[in-house]
C-alpha positions in Angstrom: 147.9 111.6 181.1 149.5 110.4 184.3 153.2 109.5 183.8 153.9 112.1 181.1 157.1 114.0 181.9 159.2 116.4 179.9 163.0 116.0 180.2 166.0 117.9 179.0 169.1 116.7 177.3 170.2 113.0 177.8 173.7 111.8 177.1 172.5 108.2 176.9 170.2 109.0 173.9 173.0 110.9 172.2 175.4 107.9 172.4 172.7 105.5 171.2 171.7 107.7 168.2 175.3 108.4 167.2 175.9 104.6 167.2 172.9 104.1 164.9 174.3 107.0 162.7 177.6 105.1 162.3 175.8 102.0 161.3 173.7 103.9 158.8 176.8 105.4 157.3 178.2 101.9 156.7 174.9 100.8 155.3 174.7 103.6 152.8 178.3 102.9 151.7 177.3 99.3 151.1 174.2 100.0 148.9 175.9 98.3 145.9 177.0 95.3 147.9 175.8 91.9 146.7 173.7 89.7 149.0 175.9 87.9 151.5 176.1 84.2 152.2 173.3 82.6 154.0 173.7 83.2 157.8 171.4 81.7 160.4 170.3 84.8 162.3 168.9 84.8 165.9 165.1 84.7 166.2 165.4 87.6 168.6 166.6 89.8 165.7 163.2 89.4 164.0 161.2 89.8 167.2 162.8 93.1 168.3 160.9 96.4 167.8 162.7 99.4 166.2 164.0 101.5 169.1 163.6 104.7 167.0 160.8 105.4 164.5 158.5 108.0 162.9 160.9 110.9 162.6 159.2 114.3 161.8 161.3 117.2 160.5 160.5 120.7 161.8 159.4 123.4 159.3 162.6 125.3 159.8 164.7 122.1 159.2 166.5 122.5 162.6 165.0 119.7 164.6 163.4 116.2 164.3 161.1 114.5 166.7 161.2 110.7 166.9 159.4 108.0 168.8 161.6 106.0 171.2 160.9 102.5 172.6 162.5 102.5 176.1 161.5 99.1 177.7 163.7 96.0 177.5 161.2 93.9 175.5 160.8 91.5 178.4 158.0 93.1 180.4 154.3 93.2 179.6 154.6 96.9 180.4 155.6 98.5 177.1 157.2 101.9 177.6 157.6 104.7 175.0 158.9 108.3 174.8 159.5 110.9 172.2 162.7 112.8 171.8 163.3 116.1 170.0 166.8 116.5 168.6 168.8 119.1 166.7 169.9 118.0 163.3 172.3 117.0 162.0 174.1 116.8 165.4 171.3 114.6 167.0 171.7 116.5 170.3 168.6 115.8 172.4 166.8 119.0 173.4 163.7 117.5 175.0 162.1 114.2 175.9 158.5 113.3 176.7 157.5 110.1 178.5 154.2 108.2 178.5 152.4 105.8 180.8 152.9 102.1 180.0 151.4 100.9 176.7 150.9 104.5 175.7 152.8 106.1 172.8 152.7 108.9 170.2 149.9 108.1 167.9 150.2 111.3 165.9 153.1 113.7 166.0 153.5 116.8 163.9 155.1 120.3 164.0 152.5 123.0 164.3 155.1 125.8 164.0 158.8 126.3 163.4 159.7 125.0 166.9 156.5 123.7 168.4 155.4 120.1 168.4 151.9 118.5 168.9 151.5 115.0 170.1 148.3 112.9 170.2 148.6 109.9 172.4 147.5 106.4 171.5 147.3 103.0 173.3 148.6 99.8 171.8 146.6 96.6 172.0 148.6 94.1 169.9 151.1 93.9 167.0 148.3 93.3 164.5 146.2 96.3 165.5 147.0 99.9 164.9 147.3 101.8 168.2 144.0 103.6 169.1 143.9 107.3 169.9 142.9 107.9 173.6 141.9 111.6 173.4 145.1 113.1 175.0 147.0 115.9 173.2 150.0 117.8 174.5 152.1 120.5 172.8 155.7 121.6 173.7 158.5 123.6 172.3 161.6 122.1 170.8 163.5 122.7 174.0 160.8 121.1 176.1 159.5 124.3 177.5 155.9 125.7 177.3 154.3 122.3 177.6 150.5 122.5 177.5 147.8 119.9 177.7 145.7 120.8 174.6 143.0 118.2 175.4 142.5 115.4 177.9 139.5 113.1 177.6 140.6 111.2 180.8 141.1 114.2 183.0 138.2 116.3 181.6 136.2 117.9 184.4 138.1 115.9 187.1 141.2 117.9 188.0 142.4 121.5 187.8 144.3 120.5 184.7 141.0 120.4 182.9 141.1 124.1 182.0 138.2 126.1 180.6 139.7 125.8 177.1 139.3 122.0 177.3 135.8 122.2 178.6 134.9 124.5 175.7 135.4 121.6 173.4 133.2 118.5 173.1 133.6 115.4 175.4 134.9 113.2 172.6 138.1 111.8 171.2 139.8 114.5 169.1 141.6 113.7 165.9 144.1 116.0 164.2 142.3 117.2 161.1 145.0 119.4 159.6 147.1 122.5 160.0 146.8 126.1 158.7 149.3 127.0 156.0 151.7 128.5 156.7 152.0 126.9 160.1 151.3 129.3 162.9 151.1 127.2 166.1 147.4 126.4 165.5 145.9 123.0 164.8 142.4 121.9 163.5 140.8 119.2 165.7 137.7 117.2 164.8 135.4 115.6 167.3 132.9 112.8 166.5 130.1 113.2 169.1 128.3 110.3 170.7 124.7 110.7 171.8 124.2 111.5 175.5 121.8 108.7 176.1 123.8 106.1 174.2 124.4 102.5 175.3 127.8 102.4 177.0 129.0 99.8 174.5 128.0 101.7 171.4 130.5 103.5 169.1 127.9 105.1 166.9 128.4 108.9 166.6 125.9 111.5 165.4 127.8 114.7 164.7 131.3 115.9 163.8 132.6 119.2 165.0 135.8 121.1 163.8 137.8 123.4 166.0 140.8 125.7 165.4 143.0 125.5 168.5 145.9 127.7 169.5 148.5 125.2 170.9 150.3 128.0 172.8 147.3 129.4 174.7 145.1 126.3 174.3 142.2 128.5 173.2 139.7 126.8 170.8 137.5 128.4 168.2 134.7 126.4 166.5 135.0 126.3 162.7 132.0 124.2 161.7 129.9 121.1 162.3 128.1 118.5 160.3 125.3 116.3 161.6 127.0 113.1 160.5 129.5 111.2 162.7 133.1 110.2 161.8 133.6 112.7 159.0 136.8 114.3 157.8 137.3 117.9 156.7 139.5 119.6 154.1 140.3 123.1 155.4 141.7 125.9 153.4 142.5 129.4 154.8 140.5 128.6 157.9 137.4 127.4 156.1 136.1 123.8 155.8 135.6 123.3 152.1 134.6 119.7 152.1 133.4 117.1 154.6 133.8 113.4 153.6 133.7 109.9 155.0 131.7 106.7 154.7 128.1 105.8 155.4 127.2 103.0 157.8 127.1 100.8 154.8 130.6 101.7 153.8 129.7 103.8 150.8 131.8 107.0 150.3 130.0 110.3 150.9 131.1 113.9 150.4 129.6 117.2 151.2 130.5 120.8 150.1 129.3 124.2 151.3 126.6 126.0 149.3 126.4 129.8 148.9 124.7 130.2 152.3 127.3 128.0 154.0 125.1 124.9 154.5 126.5 121.4 153.9 125.2 119.9 150.6 125.7 116.3 149.6 127.5 116.0 146.3 126.0 113.8 143.5 128.1 110.6 143.0 127.0 110.7 139.3 129.1 113.8 138.9 131.9 113.0 141.3 132.2 109.3 140.6 132.2 106.3 143.1 135.2 107.7 144.9 136.2 111.3 145.3 138.5 112.1 148.3 139.8 115.7 148.5 143.4 115.7 149.6 144.7 119.3 149.6 144.4 122.8 148.1 147.3 124.6 146.4 148.4 127.9 148.0 146.7 129.9 145.3 143.4 128.4 146.3 142.5 127.6 142.7 143.7 123.9 142.5 142.2 121.0 144.4 144.1 117.7 144.5 141.9 114.6 145.0 141.7 110.8 144.7 139.1 109.8 142.2 137.5 106.8 140.6 134.6 107.1 138.3 133.3 103.5 138.4 135.1 101.9 141.3 138.3 100.9 139.5 141.8 101.8 140.7 141.8 105.3 142.1 143.4 108.1 140.1 145.2 111.2 141.2 143.4 114.3 139.8 143.3 118.0 140.1 140.1 120.1 139.8 139.0 123.6 140.8 137.9 124.1 144.4 134.3 123.1 143.4 135.4 119.8 141.8 135.0 121.1 138.2 137.5 120.9 135.3 138.9 117.6 136.4 142.3 116.7 135.0 144.0 113.3 135.6 147.6 113.7 136.8 148.3 110.1 137.5 146.6 106.8 136.8 147.3 103.1 136.3 145.0 100.4 135.1 146.2 97.8 137.6 146.8 99.6 140.9 145.4 102.6 142.7 147.6 105.6 143.4 149.3 104.8 146.7 151.6 107.6 147.7 152.5 111.2 146.8 156.0 112.6 147.0 155.8 116.3 147.8 157.9 119.4 147.3 158.3 122.1 150.0 155.3 122.9 152.2 155.2 126.4 150.9 154.3 125.2 147.5 152.2 122.1 148.6 152.6 120.6 145.1 153.4 116.9 144.6 156.1 116.0 142.0 155.9 112.2 142.1 153.4 109.4 142.6 153.5 105.7 143.1 150.8 103.0 142.5 150.0 99.9 144.4 151.7 96.8 143.1 153.3 98.6 140.2 157.1 98.1 139.9 160.1 99.3 138.0 162.2 96.1 138.2 162.3 95.1 141.8 161.2 98.3 143.5 158.1 100.5 143.3 157.9 102.6 140.1 157.7 106.4 140.4 155.7 108.5 137.9 157.0 112.0 137.9 154.5 114.7 137.5 156.9 117.5 136.6 160.6 118.1 136.0 161.0 120.4 139.0 164.2 120.7 141.1 162.7 118.4 143.6 161.9 115.7 141.0 165.5 116.0 139.7 166.9 115.5 143.3 164.7 112.5 143.8 165.7 110.9 140.5 169.3 111.4 141.4 168.9 109.7 144.7 167.0 106.8 143.1 169.9 106.3 140.7 172.5 106.6 143.5 170.8 104.0 145.7 169.3 101.4 143.2 168.5 98.8 145.8 166.3 101.2 147.8 163.1 103.1 147.3 163.7 106.7 148.3 161.0 108.6 150.0 161.0 112.2 151.1 159.7 111.7 154.7 159.8 115.4 155.4 161.0 118.7 154.0 161.6 122.1 155.5 159.3 124.9 154.6 161.8 126.4 152.1 163.1 123.0 150.8 166.6 123.6 152.1 166.6 120.4 154.2 165.0 117.1 153.2 164.5 114.1 155.5 165.3 111.1 153.2 163.9 107.7 154.0 165.6 104.8 152.1 164.0 101.4 152.5 163.5 98.1 150.7 162.0 94.7 151.1 165.2 93.6 152.8 165.9 96.7 154.9 163.4 98.2 157.5 164.6 101.7 156.7 167.4 104.2 157.1 167.1 108.0 157.5 169.4 110.8 156.4 169.3 114.6 156.2 169.9 116.0 152.7 171.1 119.6 152.2 169.4 120.3 148.9 171.8 123.1 147.9 175.1 121.2 148.4 173.5 117.7 147.9 175.3 116.6 151.1 173.7 113.6 152.7 174.2 113.2 156.4 173.3 109.9 158.0 170.9 110.0 161.0 169.8 106.5 162.1 168.5 103.1 161.0 165.2 101.8 162.2 166.6 98.4 163.0 170.4 98.5 162.8 170.9 94.9 163.7 169.2 93.9 160.4 171.7 93.8 157.5 170.0 93.9 154.2 172.6 91.6 152.6 171.7 88.9 155.1 168.0 89.0 154.3 166.3 87.1 151.5 165.1 88.8 148.4 161.5 90.1 148.5 160.4 89.7 144.9 157.1 91.2 143.5 155.1 88.7 141.5 152.0 88.6 139.4 149.9 85.6 138.3 146.4 84.8 137.1 143.9 83.0 139.2 141.5 80.3 138.0 139.0 83.1 136.8 141.7 84.7 134.6 142.1 87.7 136.9 145.6 89.0 137.4 146.7 89.1 141.0 149.8 90.6 142.7 151.9 89.3 145.6 155.4 88.8 146.9 157.8 85.9 147.0 160.6 86.1 149.7 163.4 83.7 148.9 166.2 82.2 151.1 169.8 83.2 150.5 172.4 80.8 149.3 170.2 78.4 147.4 168.6 78.3 144.0 164.9 79.2 143.9 164.0 75.6 143.0 162.0 72.9 144.7 162.0 74.8 148.0 159.7 74.2 151.0 157.1 76.9 150.9 155.1 78.7 153.6 152.0 80.7 152.5 151.3 83.8 154.6 147.8 85.2 154.0 147.4 88.8 155.2 144.8 89.9 157.7 141.8 92.2 157.2 140.6 90.9 154.9 138.8 93.8 153.2 141.3 96.7 152.6 144.7 95.7 153.9 147.4 94.3 151.5 151.0 93.2 151.5 153.6 95.6 150.2 157.2 95.9 149.2 158.5 96.6 152.7 160.5 94.6 155.2 158.3 91.9 156.6 159.7 90.2 159.8 157.7 87.0 159.4 158.7 86.5 155.8 162.3 87.4 156.5 162.5 85.0 159.4 161.1 82.1 157.5 163.3 82.8 154.5 166.3 82.9 156.8 165.3 79.3 157.9 165.3 78.1 154.3 161.7 78.6 153.2 160.3 80.3 150.2 157.5 82.6 151.5 154.4 83.5 149.4 152.1 86.4 150.1 149.1 87.1 147.8 147.0 90.2 147.5 143.8 88.2 147.0 140.4 89.7 146.0 139.2 92.1 148.7 142.7 93.4 149.3 143.4 97.1 149.2 145.3 99.0 146.4 143.2 97.9 143.4 140.1 100.1 143.9 136.7 99.8 145.5 135.4 97.2 143.1 138.3 94.9 143.8 137.8 95.3 147.5 134.0 94.7 147.3 134.7 91.5 145.2 135.8 89.9 148.4 132.3 90.3 150.0 130.7 86.8 150.4 134.0 85.2 149.4 135.8 84.6 152.7 135.6 80.8 152.4 135.6 80.6 148.6 137.1 83.1 146.2 139.7 84.5 148.6 140.8 81.0 149.5 140.9 80.0 145.9 143.1 83.0 145.1 145.6 81.8 147.8 145.5 78.3 146.5 146.1 79.5 143.0 149.1 81.3 144.2 150.6 78.2 145.7 149.9 76.2 142.6 151.6 79.0 140.6 154.7 78.7 142.8 154.7 74.9 142.3 154.3 75.2 138.5 157.2 77.7 138.4 159.4 75.0 140.0 160.0 77.2 143.0 158.0 75.2 145.6 158.2 71.5 146.4 154.6 70.3 146.3 155.3 67.9 149.2 156.5 70.6 151.6 153.8 73.2 151.8 152.8 75.0 155.0 150.5 77.9 155.9 150.8 80.6 158.6 148.7 83.7 159.1 147.4 86.1 161.7 143.8 87.4 162.2 142.0 86.7 158.9 145.2 85.1 157.9 144.8 82.7 160.8 141.3 81.9 159.6 142.8 81.2 156.2 145.5 79.0 157.7 142.7 76.8 159.0 140.6 77.0 155.8 143.5 76.2 153.3 144.0 72.6 154.6 140.3 72.0 154.7 139.9 73.0 151.0 143.1 71.4 149.9 143.7 68.5 152.2 146.4 66.8 150.0 148.5 70.0 149.6 149.4 71.3 153.1 151.5 69.5 155.6 151.2 71.9 158.6 149.4 75.1 159.6 149.9 77.8 162.2 146.8 79.7 163.3 147.8 83.0 164.9 145.0 84.9 166.6 142.7 83.5 163.9 138.9 83.2 163.6 137.6 79.7 164.2 134.0 80.5 164.6 132.6 83.7 163.0 129.6 83.7 165.3 132.0 84.4 168.2 133.0 87.5 166.3 129.3 88.4 166.0 128.8 88.0 169.7 132.1 89.2 171.4 134.4 91.2 169.1 134.6 94.9 169.4 133.5 95.3 165.7 129.9 94.7 166.8 129.8 97.9 168.8 128.9 100.2 165.8 126.4 100.1 163.0 129.2 100.2 160.5 130.8 97.2 162.1 127.6 95.2 162.1 126.8 96.3 158.6 130.2 95.2 157.5 129.6 91.7 158.9 126.2 91.6 157.1 127.7 92.7 153.7 130.9 90.7 153.9 129.6 87.6 155.5 125.8 87.6 155.7 123.5 86.1 158.3 124.5 84.3 161.5 123.7 81.0 159.8 126.0 81.9 156.8 128.7 82.9 159.3 128.6 79.6 160.9 128.6 77.8 157.6 131.9 79.4 156.5 133.6 78.8 159.9 136.2 76.1 160.3 134.2 74.9 163.3 131.6 73.6 160.8 134.3 71.8 158.7 136.7 70.6 161.4 136.2 67.0 160.3 138.0 67.9 157.1 141.0 69.4 158.9 143.7 66.8 159.1 147.1 68.4 159.4 149.1 69.3 162.6 148.3 72.8 163.7 150.0 75.2 166.1 147.4 77.5 167.8 148.7 80.9 168.9 146.6 83.5 170.7 146.6 86.3 173.2 144.3 86.0 176.2 143.3 89.7 176.1 142.5 89.9 172.4 139.5 92.2 171.9 139.3 91.7 168.1 139.4 87.9 167.8 138.6 86.8 171.4 140.5 83.9 173.0 137.3 81.7 172.8 138.2 81.1 169.2 141.4 79.3 170.1 139.8 77.5 173.1 137.0 76.2 171.0 139.4 75.0 168.3 141.6 73.3 170.9 138.6 71.5 172.5 137.3 70.3 169.2 140.7 69.0 168.1 141.1 67.2 171.5 137.7 65.5 171.2 138.6 64.4 167.6 142.0 63.1 168.6 143.7 65.4 166.2 147.3 66.8 166.5 147.8 70.3 167.7 150.3 72.5 169.7 149.4 75.5 171.8 151.1 78.9 172.6 149.0 81.4 174.6 150.1 84.4 176.6 147.2 85.7 178.8 148.1 89.4 178.7 148.7 89.7 174.9 146.2 91.3 172.6 145.6 91.0 168.9 149.1 89.9 168.0 152.1 89.6 170.4 153.8 92.8 171.3 156.3 91.7 174.0 159.6 90.8 172.4 160.1 87.8 174.6 156.7 86.5 173.4 157.4 87.3 169.8 160.7 85.4 170.1 158.9 82.5 171.6 156.5 82.4 168.7 159.4 82.4 166.2 161.1 79.6 168.1 158.0 77.6 168.2 157.3 78.3 164.5 160.8 77.1 163.6 160.6 73.8 165.3 157.0 73.2 164.2 157.6 73.8 160.5 161.0 72.0 160.6 159.3 68.9 161.9 156.6 68.8 159.2 158.2 70.6 156.2 161.9 69.8 156.4 161.9 66.5 158.3 164.2 67.6 161.1 164.4 70.1 163.9 167.5 72.3 164.2 168.3 73.5 167.7 169.6 77.1 167.8 171.8 78.6 170.5 172.4 82.1 169.1 172.4 85.5 170.6 171.5 88.7 168.8 174.4 90.9 167.7 174.7 94.1 169.6 173.8 97.2 167.6 
């Protein structure tokens, strides 16, 4: 927790935020504007991180807390803060700084004017920041700061108060809040065995505590003798405990009459049953449900899981997001489904005709080029934090007065990105060779017809669970700005289609998944969009593995490949990656890949003689997920075979480049590389990013 410091008002932040507000006002006025002429934008614009993100509206609607990025993007020492501001004036009332590479992993209001922050550490742009067991609470004016938990300082300094020592020595996670909010928070701890191997992540028990964030005093609520479980709490009682087994099967427990945890029968609750929330009356439970592993439905039941009623379902995609009314009611009024669209933006299924649904419909009609999300709402519904975003716009935020319907601009996430200068991100569907319908996205360059274009395939990482979505994608936007059509496919194994679709990717890393990607490229060619003689592939993590596998499986199709922190030899993952440190991780490899011999057989290292296109190898020297040995082994093998490659490695980067200078270097290298092999010429740029 060293380096954390609370600050008062700061004129610099006010000037910066008001500038972003003016830009947002102009953006909202231009929502009906047509796409502009094609403009070659600086690579730096696509490499920059949003300076402001993750706004959270206070329950009384008087403040927002935001995450700030405060470094210049040139140093390996990433710096972050949070700021608390009055709304709508954006007057900064408090700031909280963090040590380098540390940021707010979770941030939520636990009372009308009290904020709780859980710290996380970033390890790379392709990895989600990991919680580090540090929690601090403070008032909206920066006063009454209290360390709620510190794993690093526990038992070492006087800051390790008795309250902290009364909780387990483990990494806490925010498990929920009492309703109405009263300054307390529920924290869960997954307990490791005392005699464990230092490299093991296997936990044996999960404990739940109710903690007063003003005094720091904890009170134990319950425990269950299974690690890594989640709890649904209502009126101070844990009603359900749910999670995954070591073999990645969902499990759920409920309390019996004596208060003991009892495992629920999957035959009664289906393959998937995830409790989400309980209505204030205590009689209605909302849950995600799938009887047989198909797309998950949104359902309501009684608190015991009986009398199930389907509120929202779609045969193609799982329910993805809920749009909620005021916290006092805790009732959702809208729902979206993965890969289900109304024209060019996600479709909303309205669950009622409430006032909040009417307001949302009005905003969706007023801003037809954006999806409108309610990112927050005051306890009484008087103030609504509106988030407007699209596949061309990283996101804009405004405060809505629900009585007057006055919309006050707050800030843009990336004000230098102008939606009218970014290529269209178009949802697509096609059938693979097995007749299964797949979804994906096609990002197109401005100013040219979508005919006979050079195309770059970008497979997403994961591969089991993640998926591409209708949000701004810097990689796709950059390549489209350079004149390429960009194809992204949610292949088998991707998230958003249900458990069965995800599990259909097991054992298919080198076969079915790759075939789905190939079928997408052939679809784009058949549609006349892509020039079959100018096809490239670029991907990160599992996408980097696919960038190597695609030219191996289709040697006459691809002209160039970029392997970004990709797997070259799956046995290296078995031996060195952090995934191996838990039973769940090891079982995942066994289920998804198989034995060590099978892992070797599906690795590009075993087929490198069939790899015959120029490749750019990009990696971080400190990558814990896909160790640098993958890139080094690939380079050595290509050198021995006399095959063409280029190399871009930064020793201190992790799983994906974070430093803006390094991200810009990647884009510059990508541009010249693909221009040489897909366009036939290299364009030299001497542009500077526009000032915000």
